[in-house]
C-alpha positions in Angstrom: 0.0 0.0 0.0 2.8 2.4 0.9 4.5 1.6 -2.5 1.3 2.5 -4.3 1.0 5.8 -2.4 4.6 6.7 -3.2 4.0 6.0 -6.9 0.9 8.2 -6.9 2.9 11.0 -5.2 5.6 10.6 -7.9 3.0 10.7 -10.7 1.3 13.8 -9.2 4.7 15.6 -8.9 5.2 15.2 -12.7 2.5 17.7 -13.5 3.3 21.4 -13.2 1.3 23.6 -10.8 -0.2 25.5 -13.8 -2.2 22.9 -15.6 -0.5 22.1 -19.0 -3.5 22.8 -21.3 -1.5 25.0 -23.6 1.7 24.5 -25.5 3.1 27.8 -24.4 5.9 29.6 -26.1 8.9 30.3 -24.0 8.2 34.0 -23.8 7.2 36.0 -20.7 6.1 39.6 -21.2 6.6 42.1 -18.4 5.1 45.1 -20.0 3.6 46.5 -23.2 3.2 49.8 -24.9 0.9 50.4 -27.9 1.4 47.5 -30.3 4.7 46.3 -28.7 5.4 43.8 -26.0 8.6 43.5 -24.0 9.9 40.3 -22.4 11.6 40.0 -19.0 15.0 39.7 -20.7 14.5 42.9 -22.7 13.4 41.7 -26.1 10.8 43.6 -28.0 8.0 42.1 -30.1 5.4 43.6 -32.5 2.1 42.2 -31.2 0.0 41.1 -34.2 -1.9 38.6 -32.1 -3.3 41.0 -29.5 -4.0 38.3 -27.1 -6.1 36.5 -29.8 -7.9 39.6 -31.1 -8.5 40.8 -27.5 -6.2 43.8 -26.8 -8.2 46.0 -29.1 -6.5 49.2 -27.8 -3.1 47.7 -27.6 -1.1 47.8 -24.3 -1.1 50.4 -21.7 -3.6 52.6 -23.4 -3.9 55.7 -21.2 -7.7 56.0 -21.4 -8.3 52.3 -20.6 -5.7 52.2 -17.8 -7.2 55.3 -16.2 -10.8 54.0 -16.5 -9.9 50.7 -14.8 -7.8 52.3 -12.1 -10.4 54.9 -11.3 -13.2 52.3 -11.1 -11.1 49.9 -9.1 -10.5 52.6 -6.5 -14.3 53.1 -6.2 -16.0 49.7 -6.4 -15.1 46.6 -8.5 -18.0 44.3 -8.0 -21.5 44.4 -6.4 -23.4 41.6 -8.2 -26.5 41.9 -10.3 -28.7 42.0 -7.3 -28.4 45.8 -7.6 -28.3 48.3 -10.3 -25.0 48.8 -12.0 -24.9 52.3 -13.7 -21.8 51.5 -15.7 -23.6 48.5 -17.2 -26.7 50.5 -17.9 -24.6 53.1 -19.8 -22.7 50.5 -21.7 -25.9 48.7 -22.7 -27.5 51.9 -24.0 -24.4 52.8 -26.0 -24.2 49.4 -27.7 -27.9 49.5 -28.4 -27.6 53.0 -29.9 -24.7 51.9 -32.1 -26.1 48.5 -33.3 -29.1 46.5 -34.4 -29.9 45.5 -30.9 -32.7 46.6 -28.5 -31.1 45.1 -25.3 -27.9 43.6 -24.0 -26.8 41.0 -21.4 -23.3 41.0 -20.0 -21.3 38.0 -19.1 -17.6 37.0 -18.7 -16.4 35.3 -21.9 -17.2 34.3 -25.5 -18.2 30.8 -24.6 -20.6 32.1 -22.0 -22.1 34.6 -24.5 -22.7 31.8 -27.0 -24.3 29.6 -24.4 -26.7 32.5 -23.6 -27.3 33.2 -27.3 -28.4 29.6 -27.9 -30.6 29.7 -24.8 -32.3 32.9 -26.1 -33.0 31.3 -29.5 -34.5 28.2 -27.9 -36.5 30.2 -25.4 -37.9 32.6 -28.0 -39.1 29.7 -30.1 -40.6 27.9 -27.1 -42.5 31.0 -26.0 -43.7 31.6 -29.5 -45.5 28.3 -29.5 -42.8 26.1 -31.0 -41.3 24.1 -28.2 -40.2 21.5 -30.8 -37.8 24.0 -32.3 -34.6 23.6 -30.3 -31.9 22.7 -32.9 -29.4 25.1 -34.2 -27.6 24.9 -37.6 -23.9 25.6 -37.3 -21.0 25.4 -39.8 -18.1 23.2 -40.5 -14.9 25.0 -39.4 -16.6 27.0 -36.7 -15.4 27.6 -33.2 -17.9 28.7 -30.6 -16.1 28.0 -27.3 -14.9 25.3 -24.9 -18.0 24.5 -22.8 -19.6 21.2 -23.4 -22.5 22.7 -25.4 -20.3 25.0 -27.4 -17.9 22.2 -28.2 -20.9 20.5 -29.7 -21.9 23.6 -31.6 -18.3 23.7 -32.9 -18.4 20.1 -33.9 -14.7 19.6 -34.2 -13.8 16.0 -33.3 -10.4 17.0 -32.0 -12.0 19.3 -29.4 -14.7 16.8 -28.5 -12.4 13.9 -28.0 -12.6 12.3 -24.6 -15.4 14.4 -23.2 -18.2 12.0 -23.7 -21.2 12.3 -26.0 -21.8 15.6 -27.7 -24.6 17.8 -26.4 -27.7 17.3 -28.6 -29.2 20.0 -30.7 -26.6 21.1 -33.2 -26.5 20.3 -36.9 -23.4 21.1 -39.1 -23.3 22.0 -42.7 -20.6 23.3 -45.1 -19.6 26.9 -44.8 -20.9 29.3 -47.5 -23.3 26.6 -48.9 -26.9 27.8 -48.9 -28.3 24.6 -50.4 -26.8 22.6 -47.5 -28.4 25.0 -45.1 -31.8 24.7 -46.6 -31.6 21.0 -46.8 -30.7 20.8 -43.0 -33.8 22.7 -41.9 -36.4 20.6 -40.2 -39.5 21.2 -38.1 -37.1 21.1 -35.1 -34.8 23.8 -36.3 -34.8 27.0 -34.2 -32.1 29.1 -35.7 -28.7 29.4 -37.4 -25.4 30.4 -35.8 -22.5 31.7 -37.9 -19.2 33.6 -37.5 -18.9 36.2 -40.3 -15.2 35.4 -40.2 -14.1 32.0 -38.9 -11.1 32.8 -36.7 -9.9 29.5 -35.3 -11.2 27.7 -38.4 -8.6 29.3 -40.7 -9.7 32.9 -41.2 -12.4 32.0 -43.6 -14.9 34.7 -44.4 -18.6 34.3 -45.1 -19.6 35.6 -48.5 -21.6 38.8 -48.0 -24.3 37.4 -50.3 -24.4 34.2 -48.2 -25.1 36.2 -45.1 -27.9 38.0 -46.9 -29.3 34.7 -48.0 -29.1 33.4 -44.5 -31.2 36.3 -43.3 -33.8 35.7 -46.0 -33.9 32.0 -45.3 -34.4 32.6 -41.6 -37.3 35.0 -42.4 -38.8 32.4 -44.8 -38.8 29.6 -42.3 -39.4 31.5 -39.1 -35.9 30.9 -37.8 -33.7 33.2 -35.7 -30.3 34.3 -37.0 -27.4 34.4 -34.5 -24.0 35.9 -35.2 -20.9 34.9 -33.3 -18.8 38.1 -33.5 -16.6 37.2 -30.6 -13.5 37.5 -32.7 -14.5 39.6 -35.6 -16.7 42.1 -33.8 -16.1 45.3 -31.8 -14.5 47.3 -34.7 -12.1 44.6 -36.0 -13.7 44.5 -39.5 -13.7 48.3 -39.9 -17.3 48.5 -38.7 -18.6 47.9 -35.2 -19.8 44.5 -36.2 -18.7 42.5 -39.3 -22.2 41.6 -40.4 -22.8 45.3 -41.2 -20.8 44.9 -44.4 -23.6 42.7 -45.7 -26.3 45.2 -44.9 -28.3 42.8 -42.7 -29.3 42.5 -39.1 -29.2 39.4 -37.0 -31.7 38.6 -34.2 -29.0 38.0 -31.6 -25.3 38.4 -31.5 -22.4 37.3 -29.2 -19.4 39.6 -28.5 -16.4 39.2 -26.2 -12.6 39.4 -26.7 -11.9 43.0 -27.7 -15.1 44.4 -26.0 -13.2 45.5 -22.9 -9.6 45.8 -24.3 -8.3 42.8 -22.5 -10.4 42.8 -19.3 -12.5 39.6 -19.3 -16.0 40.3 -20.6 -18.7 39.0 -22.9 -22.0 40.3 -24.2 -25.2 39.1 -25.9 -27.0 41.7 -28.0 -30.5 40.9 -29.1 -33.6 42.4 -30.7 -36.7 42.9 -28.5 -38.6 39.9 -29.9 -35.7 37.7 -28.7 -34.5 39.5 -25.6 -37.9 39.8 -23.9 -38.1 36.1 -23.3 -35.2 36.1 -20.8 -37.3 37.3 -17.9 -36.0 37.5 -14.3 -34.7 34.2 -13.1 -34.3 32.7 -16.5 -30.6 33.5 -16.9 -27.8 34.9 -14.8 -24.2 35.6 -14.0 -22.2 36.4 -10.9 -19.4 38.5 -12.4 -21.0 39.6 -15.7 -21.4 43.3 -16.2 -19.8 44.3 -13.0 -18.6 48.0 -12.6 -15.0 47.3 -13.4 -15.6 45.3 -16.5 -18.1 47.9 -17.8 -15.8 50.8 -17.0 -13.2 49.1 -19.2 -15.7 48.4 -22.0 -17.0 52.0 -21.9 -13.5 53.2 -22.3 -13.0 51.0 -25.4 -16.2 52.4 -26.9 -15.0 55.9 -26.2 -12.1 55.1 -28.6 -13.7 53.0 -31.3 -16.9 55.0 -31.6 -15.0 58.3 -31.9 -15.5 60.0 -35.3 -13.1 58.6 -37.9 -11.7 55.7 -35.9 -13.4 52.8 -37.7 -12.6 54.4 -41.0 -9.0 54.4 -39.9 -9.2 50.7 -39.0 -10.6 50.0 -42.5 -7.8 52.1 -44.1 -5.1 50.3 -42.2 -6.7 46.9 -42.9 -6.6 47.5 -46.6 -3.0 48.4 -46.4 -2.2 45.2 -44.5 -4.3 43.2 -47.0 -2.4 44.6 -50.0 0.9 43.7 -48.3 -0.2 40.1 -47.6 -1.2 39.7 -51.2 2.2 40.9 -52.3 3.8 38.4 -50.0 1.8 35.6 -51.6 2.8 36.7 -55.0 6.5 36.9 -54.1 6.7 33.7 -52.0 4.3 31.2 -53.5 6.4 28.4 -52.2 5.7 29.6 -48.6 2.3 31.3 -48.8 -0.7 30.0 -50.8 -3.3 32.6 -50.0 -4.2 35.7 -48.1 -7.5 35.5 -46.2 -9.7 37.5 -43.9 -11.4 40.8 -43.4 -10.5 44.0 -41.7 -7.7 43.5 -39.1 -8.5 39.8 -38.8 -6.4 38.3 -41.6 -4.2 35.4 -42.2 -1.8 33.6 -44.6 -2.6 30.1 -45.6 0.8 28.4 -45.7 2.4 25.9 -48.1 5.0 24.9 -45.4 3.8 24.0 -41.9 2.2 27.0 -40.2 4.1 26.3 -37.0 7.4 26.7 -38.9 6.1 30.1 -40.3 5.0 31.3 -36.9 8.4 30.5 -35.4 10.1 32.3 -38.2 8.0 35.4 -37.6 8.7 35.3 -33.9 12.4 35.1 -34.7 12.0 38.3 -36.6 10.2 39.9 -33.6 6.6 39.5 -34.8 3.9 37.7 -32.8 1.2 35.9 -34.7 -1.4 33.1 -33.9 -1.8 29.8 -35.6 -5.3 28.9 -36.9 -6.9 25.9 -38.7 -6.3 24.9 -42.3 -2.5 25.6 -41.9 -3.1 29.3 -41.5 -1.0 31.9 -39.6 -3.4 34.6 -38.2 -2.9 38.3 -37.6 -5.1 40.4 -35.4 -3.2 43.5 -34.4 -4.6 46.1 -32.0 -7.0 48.4 -33.7 -4.7 51.3 -33.0 -1.9 49.9 -35.3 -0.3 52.6 -37.5 0.8 52.5 -41.1 4.4 52.5 -40.0 3.8 49.5 -37.8 2.0 47.6 -40.5 4.9 48.3 -42.9 7.4 47.0 -40.2 5.2 43.9 -39.7 5.1 43.2 -43.4 8.9 43.5 -43.6 9.2 41.0 -40.7 6.8 38.6 -42.5 8.9 38.8 -45.7 12.1 38.0 -43.9 10.4 35.2 -42.0 8.9 33.9 -45.2 12.4 33.8 -46.8 13.6 31.8 -43.9 10.9 29.2 -44.6 11.5 28.7 -48.3 12.2 25.0 -49.1 15.9 24.3 -49.3 15.8 23.6 -53.0 14.2 27.0 -53.7 16.7 28.8 -51.5 19.6 27.1 -53.3 18.1 27.9 -56.7 17.6 31.6 -55.8 21.1 32.0 -54.4 
């Protein structure tokens, strides 16, 4: 018995105190300024990952820092048992700037998507269609790590080992309207789509496809949900990416950049959907607390300022032209430029991990995505000079990754 206990102790000691759920790069950042991050040993990196599209105002933004510090010195958390004026103001500003009539605040993107699906189901139930509970999702999607959102995602790799998928989600090919219409049954409640699939390889929904989804939902009495956790909050050059298609969803999830790096999520919905979440039907302990909402209001102060989103669009087009030039120059490394706004990527010919490492060696941070893509999501405050510097780093990194035969032939 003692020998067994000793073996168990030894086995336990083999795991680090911080659970190893990530293959972390050997980089530790001690401070940031604008779009730059600085390591403990003094190295400087151009941050074109932004904490996975989260640090929307970059690092150490004076307005955001001041808002958080001032609110933290007053009151950080009171719970939703009481009014939260900061949340009331934030909700009204988001409603005024979007399609929505009402907002619910939570802590993360996965939680926002859980609430979105609950809203769709509850609205159909209360409208006299309790049989309508299924949601059509898309291949290549990523909606979060909860059990239900893993099932909405549908990726076998993420589902492996976690038991049977949660029922209620049907998956069809992306950008395929015929497949969508064929999947609709009497039990279908709604459709959930990312206008830009981030984790799935920076694949964009065709604008006409989004318009057709809106028309299909109207035709069949379905609710249209947009997952704008990664592509929303100004990243596309508009407050929300679906606006480029000239349509409105019934309900939308937001998170990541909404509070500039402070943990927060949101669900925005029209009145016909939102009114079904009555008192006691949904809740959150931390969601919408004064500190989170102070941060999000500071972010809105910046991105809703006149001309800011037009500037994002301008810089995004500059970055896009540079990526296309890289693909043309280095077709043996890069196959295609993808994305929209400041959520873009390079589909690679060589392994994307090799490309990401080469970029990091040049001082550029990026994020890998599905379909062998390297993803870029710089802070929305990135400048033309910083984009030019990033493109130069990408070119040098790409040259490092050329197959040996090509390098020999070139030299």
